[in-house]
C-alpha positions in Angstrom: -0.4 0.0 0.2 2.8 2.5 0.5 4.5 1.5 -2.2 1.2 2.5 -4.3 1.1 6.0 -2.8 4.4 6.4 -3.1 3.7 5.7 -6.9 1.0 7.7 -7.2 2.4 10.7 -5.2 5.3 10.7 -7.8 3.0 10.6 -10.8 1.2 13.5 -9.2 4.8 15.2 -9.0 5.1 14.6 -12.5 2.0 16.4 -13.6 2.4 19.4 -11.2 6.0 19.5 -13.4 3.8 19.7 -16.8 1.8 22.5 -15.4 5.0 24.5 -14.9 7.2 23.4 -18.0 4.7 23.4 -20.3 6.1 26.6 -22.2 9.4 24.7 -22.8 8.3 21.2 -23.3 5.5 21.6 -25.5 3.7 24.3 -27.6 2.9 27.4 -25.9 -1.2 26.6 -25.0 -4.0 27.4 -27.5 -5.5 31.3 -27.0 -8.5 29.9 -26.6 -9.8 27.2 -24.7 -10.9 24.3 -26.9 -14.1 24.1 -27.8 -16.8 22.7 -25.7 -19.0 20.0 -27.1 -22.0 18.6 -25.2 -22.7 14.8 -25.7 -23.9 11.6 -24.4 -22.8 10.1 -20.7 -22.9 6.5 -22.3 -19.9 4.8 -21.8 -20.1 3.5 -25.6 -20.3 5.4 -28.8 -23.3 6.7 -30.0 -24.8 4.7 -32.9 -25.6 7.7 -35.2 -24.2 10.9 -34.9 -26.5 13.9 -35.8 -23.9 16.4 -36.6 -22.5 14.0 -39.7 -24.6 10.9 -40.1 -23.2 8.3 -42.1 -19.4 7.3 -43.0 -16.6 9.9 -42.7 -15.7 11.9 -45.7 -13.2 14.4 -47.1 -15.0 18.0 -47.0 -12.6 20.1 -48.4 -9.1 20.2 -49.2 -7.6 23.7 -49.0 -3.7 24.0 -50.1 -1.4 25.9 -47.7 1.6 25.8 -50.2 4.3 23.6 -51.4 3.0 20.5 -51.1 1.0 21.0 -47.9 -3.2 21.0 -47.1 -5.5 22.2 -45.0 -7.4 18.9 -44.9 -11.4 18.7 -43.1 -12.9 16.0 -42.3 -16.8 15.3 -41.3 -16.1 12.4 -38.2 -19.0 10.7 -37.1 -17.1 9.6 -34.2 -16.3 13.0 -33.3 -19.3 14.8 -34.1 -17.7 17.2 -35.9 -15.3 18.6 -38.6 -11.8 17.7 -38.1 -9.0 19.2 -39.7 -5.7 17.7 -40.0 -3.0 18.4 -42.4 -1.5 16.6 -45.0 1.9 16.5 -46.7 2.3 15.0 -50.1 5.9 13.9 -51.4 7.2 15.8 -54.1 6.4 13.3 -56.5 2.9 11.7 -56.2 1.9 9.7 -59.4 2.4 7.0 -57.4 0.7 5.0 -54.3 2.5 5.0 -50.8 2.6 4.7 -47.2 1.9 7.1 -44.9 3.2 8.5 -41.4 0.9 9.9 -38.8 2.6 12.1 -36.5 0.9 12.8 -33.2 1.7 16.0 -30.9 2.5 16.5 -27.2 -0.3 17.4 -24.0 -0.8 21.0 -25.5 -1.9 20.3 -29.3 -3.1 23.1 -30.3 -5.8 23.7 -33.2 -4.3 24.9 -35.6 -0.4 23.9 -35.6 1.1 20.7 -34.8 4.6 20.9 -33.5 6.0 18.7 -35.7 5.7 21.4 -38.3 6.6 24.4 -35.9 9.4 22.7 -33.8 10.4 19.5 -35.1 11.2 20.8 -38.6 9.0 17.8 -40.3 7.9 19.6 -43.2 12.0 20.2 -44.3 13.2 16.6 -43.7 10.1 14.9 -45.0 10.5 16.8 -48.7 12.2 14.4 -50.4 10.7 11.1 -48.8 7.6 9.4 -50.7 5.5 9.2 -48.2 2.3 10.8 -47.4 2.7 12.5 -43.7 -0.7 13.2 -41.7 -0.2 15.3 -38.7 -3.0 15.6 -36.7 -4.4 19.0 -35.6 -6.0 20.0 -31.6 -6.6 16.9 -29.3 -4.7 18.6 -26.1 -4.3 16.4 -23.2 -6.4 13.1 -25.0 -4.1 10.4 -25.6 -5.5 10.5 -29.0 -8.1 7.7 -27.5 -11.7 6.9 -27.4 -12.9 8.7 -24.2 -15.9 6.7 -22.4 -17.6 10.1 -22.2 -17.7 13.6 -23.4 -16.1 16.3 -20.8 -17.3 19.3 -19.9 -13.8 21.1 -21.3 -12.2 19.0 -23.3 -15.4 18.0 -25.4 -15.7 15.0 -27.6 -12.5 12.8 -28.1 -12.6 9.6 -30.2 -9.7 9.5 -31.6 -8.9 6.0 -31.9 -11.8 5.6 -33.9 -11.2 8.4 -35.7 -7.0 7.8 -36.8 -7.4 3.9 -37.5 -11.2 3.9 -38.8 -12.2 6.8 -40.3 -9.1 8.0 -41.7 -7.5 5.7 -43.4 -9.5 4.9 -45.6 -10.0 8.5 -46.8 -6.1 9.2 -47.1 -5.3 6.2 -49.2 -8.7 6.9 -51.7 -7.8 10.5 -51.6 -3.8 11.1 -51.5 -2.5 8.0 -53.1 -1.8 6.1 -49.6 -0.8 2.2 -50.4 -2.6 1.0 -46.8 0.8 1.0 -45.2 0.7 2.7 -41.8 3.1 4.3 -39.7 3.0 6.4 -36.4 5.3 8.5 -34.4 4.5 10.7 -31.4 6.5 12.5 -28.5 5.4 13.0 -24.8 1.8 12.5 -24.8 1.6 11.5 -28.6 4.7 8.9 -27.8 2.2 7.1 -25.4 -0.8 7.3 -27.5 1.4 5.8 -30.8 2.3 3.1 -28.8 -1.3 2.6 -27.8 -2.5 2.9 -31.3 -0.2 0.2 -32.5 -1.0 -2.5 -29.4 -5.1 -2.0 -30.0 -4.6 -2.1 -33.5 -1.8 -4.2 -34.4 -3.2 -5.0 -38.2 -3.1 -1.3 -39.1 0.6 0.0 -38.5 4.0 -1.5 -39.5 6.1 0.5 -38.1 6.0 3.1 -34.8 8.5 5.2 -33.6 7.9 6.9 -29.7 10.1 10.0 -27.8 10.1 10.2 -24.6 6.6 9.1 -23.5 5.0 6.4 -20.6 4.0 3.1 -21.3 2.6 1.4 -18.2 -1.1 3.3 -18.2 -2.5 0.5 -15.3 0.1 1.0 -13.1 0.0 3.5 -10.2 2.5 5.5 -11.4 1.5 5.7 -15.0 -2.3 6.2 -14.0 -1.4 8.9 -12.1 1.0 10.8 -14.7 -2.0 10.1 -17.2 -4.3 11.9 -14.7 -2.3 14.6 -14.2 -1.9 15.3 -17.8 -5.6 15.5 -18.7 -5.6 17.8 -15.6 -3.7 20.3 -16.9 -6.2 21.9 -19.3 -9.2 20.6 -17.1 -10.5 17.5 -18.1 -12.2 14.4 -15.8 -9.8 11.4 -16.5 -12.6 9.6 -15.0 -14.3 10.9 -18.4 -11.2 9.1 -20.3 -11.1 5.4 -18.7 -13.4 5.9 -16.1 -12.4 5.5 -12.3 -9.2 4.0 -11.2 -10.2 0.6 -11.0 -12.2 0.5 -14.3 -10.6 -1.9 -16.5 -10.0 0.4 -19.7 -7.0 1.6 -17.9 -5.8 -2.1 -18.8 -6.8 -2.5 -21.9 -4.8 0.9 -23.1 -1.4 -0.6 -20.8 1.2 -0.7 -23.8 3.8 -2.4 -21.2 1.1 -5.0 -20.6 0.0 -5.3 -24.5 3.4 -5.5 -25.7 3.3 -8.6 -27.7 1.0 -6.7 -30.1 4.0 -5.0 -31.2 6.0 -8.3 -32.4 6.2 -7.5 -36.3 6.4 -4.3 -36.3 9.2 -1.9 -36.8 9.9 0.0 -33.5 11.9 2.9 -32.6 12.1 4.2 -28.6 14.1 7.2 -27.5 14.6 9.6 -24.5 17.2 11.8 -22.7 18.2 11.3 -19.1 17.4 14.7 -18.4 20.5 15.8 -17.6 21.5 18.7 -19.8 22.7 18.7 -22.9 23.6 20.4 -26.0 20.5 22.4 -26.4 20.8 24.0 -23.0 24.0 25.7 -23.9 24.2 29.2 -22.1 22.4 31.9 -23.6 19.4 30.0 -24.4 16.3 31.7 -23.1 14.6 28.8 -22.0 18.1 27.2 -20.2 16.4 27.9 -16.5 13.0 26.4 -17.4 14.4 23.5 -19.2 17.2 22.8 -16.3 14.0 22.7 -13.9 11.4 21.5 -15.3 12.1 19.3 -18.7 15.1 17.6 -16.8 12.9 16.2 -14.3 10.0 15.6 -17.0 12.7 13.6 -19.0 13.9 11.4 -16.3 10.5 10.3 -15.6 10.2 9.5 -19.1 13.5 7.7 -19.5 12.5 5.4 -16.7 9.2 4.9 -18.9 11.5 4.3 -22.1 13.6 1.4 -20.1 10.4 -0.4 -18.7 9.0 -0.8 -22.7 12.2 -1.4 -23.7 13.1 -4.0 -21.0 9.6 -5.7 -21.8 10.4 -5.9 -25.6 13.3 -7.4 -24.7 11.6 -10.4 -22.4 9.2 -10.9 -25.3 12.1 -11.3 -27.5 10.5 -8.4 -30.3 13.1 -6.1 -32.0 13.4 -2.7 -31.4 15.7 0.3 -31.9 16.0 1.9 -28.8 18.1 5.6 -28.0 18.4 6.3 -25.0 20.5 9.3 -24.6 23.0 9.7 -21.7 21.6 14.0 -22.1 18.9 15.9 -22.8 15.6 17.1 -21.5 11.8 17.6 -22.5 12.0 19.7 -25.2 11.2 19.9 -28.7 15.3 20.3 -30.1 15.7 16.9 -28.7 12.6 15.2 -30.8 13.8 17.3 -34.0 16.9 15.4 -33.5 15.2 12.3 -33.4 12.8 12.8 -36.2 16.2 11.6 -38.5 17.3 9.1 -36.3 14.2 7.1 -35.9 13.7 7.4 -39.9 15.8 4.4 -41.1 13.6 2.1 -38.8 10.6 3.9 -39.9 11.3 3.5 -43.5 12.6 -0.3 -43.3 8.9 -0.8 -41.3 7.3 0.9 -44.5 9.1 -1.0 -46.9 11.2 1.8 -48.3 14.7 0.3 -47.9 
């Protein structure tokens, strides 16, 4: 009992650090709160959505310059039109794989930090893949919540990302049915959750600085704290602490489902590194807040890596001796993870 309380306390402390250090770990919070949506308090998806009845569909596509597009998708699962961004390769005359890029805790409605801070547009410019950038979904874990939340609205991201969106991307943008996932922080855990819960859909997954044991005392405490940073009620996500949904979304517990996929994991130790050089205006925050957060993520990464080793599941793991929970390190990890992702997607 004392040990469980200690882990819960550690998770709550990690959440408090997340609140204080959000400005350096991820993008600034959106200028306005996420839209509040009313909905049923049922613990199962509604049968027919009154806003977007029938199948999901692409409502419109708007060019943003180059090969980047705003795409607006009518989603029955989400009960609204969901905006995403799609980057096409320079040559897109043949079917190709699709990589879905998940943001962190403070995911904004108008920009994905992979494009704003992760250098993803430049990096993918010469890659023969479609790239889908999620927009919005702060503190959502990109999962299907049991109930709509008074603050965070309706979140049925898993259904949207795994059932509704992939067929539309393949049909509208030349996808070949091969999919990969990549995420940071909250999005790292989400990427691994989606891959374990939908093993037939994804061939490659990369996760940076996440925690993966959702049903453990520490894992649940930190997840509850993350949801709380945006005023959400974590019981609306997976129910009270003894609800089986927490265990159902535990990546470490279900790691066997990752067998056969290309896997890349990364984390830093929390010790300041090359991006915390003197003169960096975020140096103090990076050390005081980003350091402890990343130390926790490193512990979580080691736990998942050890579990994969026990199961005999190959994975590329980069646990750096330095590095805080911040975007410069994640931008560095994008090219490092690509050989693993490309191999899994059949790109050689």
